[in-house]
C-alpha positions as CSV (number, residue, x, y, z in Angstrom):
1,X,-28.9,-3.1,76.9
2,X,-25.3,-2.3,76.1
3,X,-23.3,-4.9,74.4
4,X,-20.9,-4.7,77.3
5,X,-23.6,-6.1,79.6
6,X,-24.5,-9.0,76.9
7,X,-24.0,-12.6,77.8
8,X,-21.0,-13.9,76.4
9,X,-22.4,-16.8,73.8
10,X,-22.4,-14.0,70.8
11,X,-21.6,-10.7,69.6
12,X,-24.3,-9.4,66.8
13,X,-22.6,-7.3,64.4
14,X,-24.6,-5.0,62.0
15,X,-22.1,-4.8,59.1
16,X,-22.5,-1.7,56.6
17,X,-22.5,-3.6,54.4
18,X,-22.9,-7.6,55.0
19,X,-23.2,-8.8,51.6
20,X,-19.9,-8.1,50.4
21,X,-17.1,-10.7,49.4
22,X,-15.0,-9.1,52.2
23,X,-17.0,-8.9,54.6
24,X,-18.6,-12.3,54.3
25,X,-15.2,-13.6,54.7
26,X,-14.4,-12.2,58.2
27,X,-16.4,-14.9,59.1
28,X,-14.4,-18.2,60.2
29,X,-14.1,-21.0,57.5
30,X,-16.7,-23.5,57.7
31,X,-15.8,-25.9,60.2
32,X,-13.6,-23.3,62.2
33,X,-16.3,-21.8,64.0
34,X,-15.3,-23.2,67.5
35,X,-11.4,-22.2,66.9
36,X,-12.6,-18.4,66.2
37,X,-13.0,-17.0,69.8
38,X,-16.0,-15.0,70.7
39,X,-18.9,-16.2,68.4
40,X,-20.1,-13.4,66.0
41,X,-23.7,-13.0,64.1
42,X,-23.8,-10.6,61.7
43,X,-27.0,-9.0,60.3
44,X,-28.3,-9.0,57.2
45,X,-28.3,-5.9,55.3
46,X,-31.8,-4.1,55.3
47,X,-32.8,-4.2,51.5
48,X,-33.0,-1.3,49.6
49,X,-35.4,-1.7,46.1
50,X,-33.9,0.1,43.5
51,X,-35.9,2.4,40.7
52,X,-35.5,-0.6,38.3
53,X,-37.1,-2.9,40.9
54,X,-33.3,-4.5,42.1
55,X,-32.7,-5.4,45.6
56,X,-29.4,-4.2,46.5
57,X,-27.6,-2.7,50.1
58,X,-26.9,0.5,48.9
59,X,-27.5,3.2,50.2
60,X,-27.0,1.1,53.4
61,X,-30.4,1.5,55.8
62,X,-28.3,1.1,58.9
63,X,-26.8,4.4,58.5
64,X,-29.9,6.4,58.0
65,X,-30.8,8.4,61.2
66,X,-33.3,6.7,63.8
67,X,-32.2,2.9,62.3
68,X,-29.9,2.5,65.1
69,X,-32.8,3.5,67.7
70,X,-35.3,1.4,66.4
71,X,-33.0,-1.9,66.2
72,X,-31.0,-1.1,69.3
73,X,-32.3,-4.5,70.8
74,X,-31.0,-6.1,67.7
75,X,-27.2,-5.7,67.6
76,X,-24.1,-4.8,69.4
77,X,-21.8,-3.3,67.1
78,X,-22.3,-1.6,64.3
79,X,-19.2,-2.2,61.8
80,X,-18.8,0.3,59.4
81,X,-16.8,-0.6,55.9
82,X,-18.5,0.9,52.7
83,X,-21.4,3.3,51.8
84,X,-21.2,5.9,54.0
85,X,-20.4,8.6,51.2
86,X,-24.2,8.6,50.8
87,X,-24.7,10.3,54.0
88,X,-23.7,13.9,55.1
89,X,-20.9,14.1,58.1
90,X,-23.7,15.9,60.2
91,X,-25.8,12.8,59.2
92,X,-23.2,10.5,60.5
93,X,-22.6,12.2,63.5
94,X,-25.7,11.5,64.4
95,X,-25.6,8.2,63.9
96,X,-22.6,7.9,66.6
97,X,-24.7,10.0,69.1
98,X,-27.5,7.1,68.6
99,X,-24.9,4.5,69.3
100,X,-23.6,6.4,72.6
101,X,-27.2,7.1,73.7
102,X,-27.8,3.3,73.5
103,X,-24.3,1.9,74.9
104,X,-23.7,0.2,71.5
105,X,-20.0,0.1,70.2
106,X,-18.6,1.6,66.5
107,X,-15.8,-0.4,64.9
108,X,-14.6,1.8,61.5
109,X,-12.4,-0.1,59.0
110,X,-10.7,2.4,56.5
111,X,-10.7,0.5,53.2
112,X,-10.5,4.0,51.3
113,X,-8.8,7.2,52.1
114,X,-9.9,8.4,48.9
115,X,-13.1,7.1,47.3
116,X,-12.7,5.4,44.0
117,X,-15.8,6.8,42.9
118,X,-15.8,10.5,43.8
119,X,-12.6,12.5,42.4
120,X,-13.0,15.0,45.1
121,X,-11.3,13.4,48.3
122,X,-12.6,15.9,50.6
123,X,-15.8,13.9,50.0
124,X,-14.4,10.9,51.8
125,X,-12.2,12.5,54.4
126,X,-15.2,14.5,55.8
127,X,-16.5,11.7,56.8
128,X,-14.2,9.4,58.2
129,X,-13.0,13.0,60.5
130,X,-16.7,12.0,61.7
131,X,-16.1,8.0,62.2
132,X,-12.4,7.6,63.0
133,X,-12.4,9.7,66.1
134,X,-15.7,8.2,67.4
135,X,-15.0,4.7,66.6
136,X,-14.6,2.3,69.9
137,X,-12.2,0.3,67.0
138,X,-10.5,1.6,64.0
139,X,-9.0,-1.3,61.3
140,X,-7.2,-1.2,58.3
141,X,-5.6,-3.7,55.8
142,X,-2.1,-2.2,55.4
143,X,0.6,-0.6,57.8
144,X,0.8,2.6,55.5
145,X,-2.6,3.3,55.9
146,X,-2.4,2.7,59.3
147,X,0.4,5.2,59.5
148,X,-1.8,7.7,57.7
149,X,-4.8,7.1,60.3
150,X,-2.3,7.7,63.0
151,X,-0.7,10.7,61.8
152,X,-4.2,12.4,60.8
153,X,-6.5,11.5,63.3
154,X,-4.4,10.3,66.2
155,X,-5.9,6.6,66.4
156,X,-3.7,3.6,66.1
157,X,-5.7,1.0,64.3
158,X,-5.4,-2.5,64.0
159,X,-3.9,-3.7,61.0
160,X,-5.7,-7.1,59.5
161,X,-5.0,-8.2,56.1
162,X,-7.5,-8.3,53.4
163,X,-9.3,-12.1,53.5
164,X,-9.4,-14.3,50.0
165,X,-11.7,-13.1,47.7
166,X,-12.6,-16.6,45.4
167,X,-14.6,-18.8,47.6
168,X,-12.1,-21.6,49.1
169,X,-13.6,-24.3,47.1
170,X,-12.9,-22.8,43.9
171,X,-9.4,-22.2,45.2
172,X,-9.0,-25.9,45.7
173,X,-10.4,-26.2,41.8
174,X,-7.7,-23.8,40.7
175,X,-4.7,-25.5,42.7
176,X,-6.0,-28.8,40.8
177,X,-6.2,-26.8,37.2
178,X,-2.9,-25.2,36.5
179,X,-3.2,-22.5,33.9
180,X,-2.9,-23.4,30.2
181,X,-2.2,-20.8,27.5
182,X,-4.9,-20.7,25.3
183,X,-2.5,-18.6,22.7
184,X,0.9,-18.7,21.5
185,X,1.2,-14.8,22.7
186,X,0.8,-13.4,26.1
187,X,-2.9,-12.1,27.0
188,X,-3.0,-8.9,28.9
189,X,-6.5,-7.6,30.2
190,X,-8.0,-4.8,30.9
191,X,-11.7,-4.8,32.5
192,X,-13.2,-1.1,32.4
193,X,-16.3,-2.2,33.8
194,X,-18.7,0.9,33.7
195,X,-15.9,3.4,33.7
196,X,-15.7,4.2,37.4
197,X,-14.5,7.6,38.4
198,X,-11.3,6.9,39.4
199,X,-10.4,4.9,35.8
200,X,-8.3,6.5,33.3
201,X,-10.0,4.3,30.2
202,X,-8.1,6.2,27.7
203,X,-4.8,6.4,28.7
204,X,-5.5,2.2,29.4
205,X,-6.5,2.1,25.8
206,X,-3.6,3.8,24.5
207,X,-1.3,1.5,26.2
208,X,-2.8,-1.3,25.1
209,X,-2.4,-0.2,22.0
210,X,1.4,-0.2,22.5
211,X,1.4,-3.8,24.2
212,X,0.0,-5.2,21.0
213,X,3.7,-5.0,19.7
214,X,4.6,-7.8,22.1
215,X,1.0,-9.7,23.6
216,X,-2.4,-10.0,22.7
217,X,-4.8,-7.1,24.6
218,X,-8.1,-7.7,25.5
219,X,-10.8,-5.1,27.0
220,X,-13.8,-5.7,28.5
221,X,-16.3,-2.9,29.0
222,X,-20.1,-3.5,30.3
223,X,-21.9,-3.0,27.3
224,X,-24.1,0.0,28.3
225,X,-21.0,2.1,28.3
226,X,-21.6,1.9,24.6
227,X,-25.2,3.2,24.5
228,X,-25.3,6.9,24.2
229,X,-27.9,7.2,26.4
230,X,-26.0,5.6,29.9
231,X,-24.7,7.9,32.2
232,X,-21.7,5.8,31.9
233,X,-21.0,6.7,28.3
234,X,-17.8,8.3,27.0
235,X,-17.9,8.9,23.4
236,X,-14.1,9.3,23.0
237,X,-13.5,6.1,24.8
238,X,-16.1,4.5,22.7
239,X,-14.7,5.7,19.4
240,X,-11.0,4.6,20.5
241,X,-12.0,1.3,21.9
242,X,-14.0,0.2,18.4
243,X,-11.0,2.3,16.7
244,X,-8.3,-0.1,18.1
245,X,-10.5,-3.4,18.0
246,X,-11.3,-2.7,14.1
247,X,-7.6,-2.1,13.5
248,X,-6.8,-5.4,15.1
249,X,-4.8,-3.7,18.2
250,X,-7.0,-5.3,20.9
251,X,-10.0,-7.7,21.6
252,X,-12.6,-5.5,22.8
253,X,-15.5,-7.6,24.6
254,X,-18.9,-5.5,25.5
255,X,-20.9,-8.1,28.2
256,X,-23.1,-8.1,30.6
257,X,-21.7,-7.8,34.3
258,X,-20.2,-11.1,34.8
259,X,-21.1,-13.4,37.5
260,X,-18.5,-14.6,39.8
261,X,-17.5,-17.8,37.9
262,X,-17.5,-16.2,34.5
263,X,-15.2,-13.3,35.9
264,X,-13.0,-15.7,37.4
265,X,-12.8,-17.7,34.7
266,X,-11.8,-14.8,32.4
267,X,-9.3,-13.4,34.5
268,X,-7.7,-16.7,34.4
269,X,-7.4,-16.7,30.7
270,X,-5.5,-13.7,31.5
271,X,-1.3,-13.4,31.4
272,X,-1.5,-10.2,33.2
273,X,-4.3,-7.9,34.5
274,X,-3.7,-4.2,34.3
275,X,-5.3,-2.2,36.9
276,X,-6.1,1.5,34.8
277,X,-6.5,3.6,38.2
278,X,-5.8,7.5,39.0
279,X,-6.4,7.4,42.5
280,X,-7.0,4.1,45.5
281,X,-6.0,3.0,48.6
282,X,-6.4,-0.8,48.5
283,X,-7.7,-3.3,46.2
284,X,-10.0,-6.3,46.0
285,X,-9.1,-6.6,42.1
286,X,-5.2,-7.5,43.6
287,X,-6.7,-10.0,46.0
288,X,-8.7,-11.6,43.6
289,X,-6.0,-11.7,40.8
290,X,-3.4,-13.1,43.7
291,X,-6.0,-15.7,44.4
292,X,-6.3,-16.8,40.9
293,X,-2.5,-16.5,39.8
294,X,-2.9,-13.8,37.7
295,X,0.3,-11.1,37.6
296,X,-1.1,-7.7,38.4
297,X,0.1,-4.0,36.8
298,X,-1.1,-1.2,39.0
299,X,-0.4,1.8,39.5
300,X,2.3,2.9,42.4
301,X,-0.8,4.5,44.5
302,X,-2.1,4.4,48.2
303,X,-0.9,0.9,49.6
304,X,-1.0,-1.3,46.6
305,X,2.6,-2.0,46.8
306,X,1.6,-4.0,50.2
307,X,-0.8,-6.2,48.9
308,X,1.1,-9.2,47.0
309,X,3.9,-7.3,45.2
310,X,2.4,-6.1,42.0
311,X,4.3,-4.9,39.0
312,X,4.1,-1.0,39.8
313,X,4.2,1.7,37.3
314,X,4.4,5.7,38.1
315,X,1.2,8.0,37.2
316,X,2.1,10.4,34.6
317,X,2.4,14.1,35.5
318,X,-1.2,14.7,34.7
319,X,-2.3,12.2,37.2
320,X,-3.3,9.6,34.3
321,X,-1.8,7.0,32.7
322,X,1.4,7.7,30.8
323,X,1.0,4.9,27.9
324,X,4.9,4.1,27.3
325,X,5.4,3.8,31.1
326,X,2.8,1.5,31.7
327,X,3.3,-0.6,28.4
328,X,7.2,-0.9,29.8
329,X,5.3,-2.1,32.9
330,X,3.5,-4.9,31.4
331,X,6.4,-6.1,29.7
332,X,8.2,-6.5,32.8
333,X,5.7,-8.3,34.8
334,X,5.3,-10.9,31.6
335,X,9.1,-11.1,32.0
336,X,8.4,-12.8,35.5
337,X,7.0,-16.4,35.9
338,X,3.4,-16.8,36.3
339,X,2.2,-17.0,40.2
340,X,0.8,-20.3,41.0
341,X,-2.1,-18.6,42.8
342,X,-3.3,-18.7,46.4
343,X,-3.1,-22.0,48.1
344,X,-6.8,-22.8,49.9
345,X,-5.2,-24.3,53.0
346,X,-3.0,-21.0,53.5
347,X,-6.0,-18.8,52.7
348,X,-8.1,-20.8,55.2
349,X,-5.7,-20.4,58.0
350,X,-5.2,-16.8,57.4
351,X,-9.3,-16.4,57.1
352,X,-9.2,-18.1,60.6
353,X,-6.7,-15.6,62.0
354,X,-8.7,-12.6,60.6
355,X,-12.1,-14.0,62.3
356,X,-10.2,-14.2,65.1
357,X,-8.8,-10.8,65.1
358,X,-12.5,-9.4,64.2
359,X,-14.1,-11.1,67.3
360,X,-11.5,-9.8,69.7
361,X,-11.7,-6.3,68.2
362,X,-15.2,-6.5,68.5
363,X,-14.7,-7.6,72.4
364,X,-12.8,-4.8,73.1
365,X,-14.7,-2.5,71.5
366,X,-17.8,-3.9,73.3
367,X,-16.0,-3.1,76.5
368,X,-14.8,0.6,75.5
369,X,-18.4,1.3,74.5
370,X,-19.4,0.4,78.0
371,X,-17.1,2.6,79.8
372,X,-18.7,6.3,79.8
373,X,-17.2,8.9,77.3
374,X,-14.7,6.5,76.5
375,X,-12.5,6.4,73.1
376,X,-10.4,3.7,72.8
377,X,-7.1,2.9,71.1
378,X,-5.9,-0.2,69.1
379,X,-4.0,-2.9,71.0
380,X,-0.9,-3.9,69.0
381,X,-1.2,-7.2,70.4
382,X,-4.1,-7.7,67.5
383,X,-2.0,-7.1,64.8
384,X,-2.5,-9.5,62.2
385,X,-0.8,-9.9,58.7
């Protein structure tokens, strides 16, 4: 049965992935389902068991050749967000063929024009060269990204803003508990996590050493990065981090990965969060800091400037962070009033608009997939910010 012939009760969406805060918050807020347009049901991620026994969604099984054919009676729309870098362009083209053979719609949200985990931008673009022209609908998060997509692929993408990251209940609690400084001097943090490929950790550490002249810098890293046996370990980063900590220039915190409450509490303890990235397109981190009322200092790359107006700094001539330039940007950010954080009701209303936009996109994508040999163009009337 093709999605174009499915009864109007609900559209079943196979999201790649489903278990991600961005994707979860494409659904209408609890209690507002009746106002969100066509009902949308999202399939759970087929579980992937890692070598350590952990269960996760990646690499997504929905993109494995044959999955569409085996599960064609269970979904109407395949909506691809993240994780497709695990598959070759040839393999993705086979998935597209299977969707066409079974009358299923393809929706692609272009979150990243360059993959934050992979230095070679061709890896992402080669796969988008398959997915974007084949999609029945293309979505992106900012007008700047929409213009790039239209120039490269001739597709007019729907622009639908990034939803909240922090839960709506937690936003209400944040509103009720205004930020209270814990130290006399402002706190500036950089969260290096496991030293993702696009992170300039050395540049960030040198920048925070300068920031220590007028603020208290805190550097958080996953504990495994300090273990020479771990693939994420960078001996130069570890050496410099410990050297600066021993000299009292930074507060170094090595920790297990934070759960959401711990991460949100840490961020709310900061006056400024520094993003130390060398390349990127859009940022969930900016959205989370906006939710929590934390000012962001970010590189002037991709389309970060279209997300809640972070304080921007230019990258250096070598494509990394110039410490003095970054320190100056932090000082500018600290000179501005602390943002209040997102209002729960405002984010709730935005999420309902986002849910309505996606329901309409899915419906039109299904109609396009039901027409022989069709490739749809987006409808500007669905533009949502």
